[in-house]
Each structure stands twice: as structure tokens, then as C-alpha cells.
C-alpha positions in Angstrom: -46.8 -46.4 30.7 -45.6 -47.8 27.4 -47.2 -45.1 25.4 -45.3 -42.4 27.3 -41.9 -44.2 26.7 -42.7 -44.5 23.0 -43.7 -40.8 22.8 -40.5 -39.8 24.7 -38.4 -42.0 22.4 -40.0 -40.4 19.4 -39.4 -36.9 20.8 -35.8 -37.8 21.5 -35.3 -39.1 18.0 -36.9 -36.0 16.6 -34.6 -33.8 18.7 -31.5 -35.8 17.5 -32.6 -35.2 13.9 -33.1 -31.5 14.5 -29.7 -31.3 16.2 -28.0 -33.2 13.3 -29.7 -30.9 10.8 -28.7 -27.8 12.8 -25.1 -29.2 12.9 -25.1 -29.8 9.1 -26.4 -26.3 8.5 -23.8 -24.8 10.9 -21.0 -26.6 9.1 -22.3 -25.4 5.7 -22.6 -21.9 6.9 -19.1 -22.0 8.5 -17.6 -23.3 5.3 -19.4 -20.6 3.2 -18.2 -17.8 5.6 -14.7 -19.2 5.6 -14.6 -19.1 1.8 -16.0 -15.6 1.7 -13.5 -14.4 4.3 -10.7 -16.1 2.2 -11.9 -14.2 -0.9 -12.0 -10.9 1.0 -8.6 -11.5 2.5 -7.2 -12.2 -1.0 -8.8 -9.0 -2.4 -7.4 -7.0 0.6 -3.9 -8.5 0.1 -4.0 -7.5 -3.6 -5.0 -4.0 -2.6 -2.3 -3.8 0.1 0.3 -4.9 -2.4 -0.8 -2.2 -4.8 -0.6 0.4 -2.1 2.9 -0.8 -1.2 4.0 -0.4 -4.8 2.5 3.0 -5.0 4.3 4.1 -1.8 7.5 2.7 -3.3 7.0 4.7 -6.5 6.1 7.9 -4.6 9.2 7.5 -2.4 11.4 6.9 -5.5 9.9 10.0 -7.1 10.5 12.2 -4.1 14.1 11.0 -3.9 14.6 11.7 -7.6 13.1 15.2 -7.2 15.5 15.9 -4.3 18.5 14.7 -6.2 17.5 16.7 -9.2 16.9 19.8 -7.1 20.4 19.5 -5.6 21.8 19.0 -9.1 20.0 22.0 -10.5 21.2 24.1 -7.5 24.8 23.0 -8.1 24.6 23.6 -11.8 23.1 27.1 -11.2 26.0 27.9 -8.8 28.5 26.7 -11.3 26.8 28.8 -14.0 26.9 31.9 -11.8 30.6 31.4 -11.0 31.4 30.8 -14.6 29.4 33.8 -15.8 31.2 36.0 -13.2 34.5 34.7 -14.3 33.7 35.3 -18.0 32.6 38.8 -17.3 35.7 39.6 -15.3 37.8 38.1 -18.1 35.9 40.1 -20.7 36.4 43.3 -18.7 40.1 42.7 -18.4 40.4 42.0 -22.1 38.7 45.4 -22.8 40.9 47.1 -20.3 38.3 47.8 -17.7 39.3 47.4 -14.0 37.7 44.5 -12.2 35.8 45.1 -9.0 38.5 43.6 -6.9 41.2 46.1 -8.2 
């Protein structure tokens, strides 16, 4: 009977050592995965910040283009009115009737 108890005790001790080794391995794996995930998250955050800056630049560029298009349209309208006024004034100076007369 004593041999069985010693064998069982040896088996229990062996299982405790295996459990402890598995727990240590689990903790090391968990720490490694946590570090890797932290690195990936940092890389993704850097990439996200770059995309946000790019979106801001594109939005600014589109706004500038819209403002410039309106300014060009306004300048073109002013130029057309000015050109028409100059031609009318020139015709009057030469003695030609204006279209409104």
C-alpha cells in the first residue's frame, strides 16, 4: 500500500510541475502577444494619423479649388461687363449707335 501512495505522490508532484511549467509558458506567451499587439496598435495609430492628415489636406485643397473657381467666375463676369462697357464707350466715341439706342 505504501508503494502506491508514493507513486501517487510522485505523480501528483509531476503534474504540479507540469502545470507550473504550462502556467509559466502561458504567461510568457501572453506577455509576448501583448507586446506584439501593442506594437501593431502603435503602427496602426501612426497610419491612422497619416490618413487623417491626408484627409485634412484633401479637404483643404477642395475648399481652395471651390473658392478659386468662384473667384475666377466672378473675375470673368467683371471682365465681360468691363469689356462690354469699353466697347460701348468706344462706339459712342466714334459716333456709332449703341445697341440700346
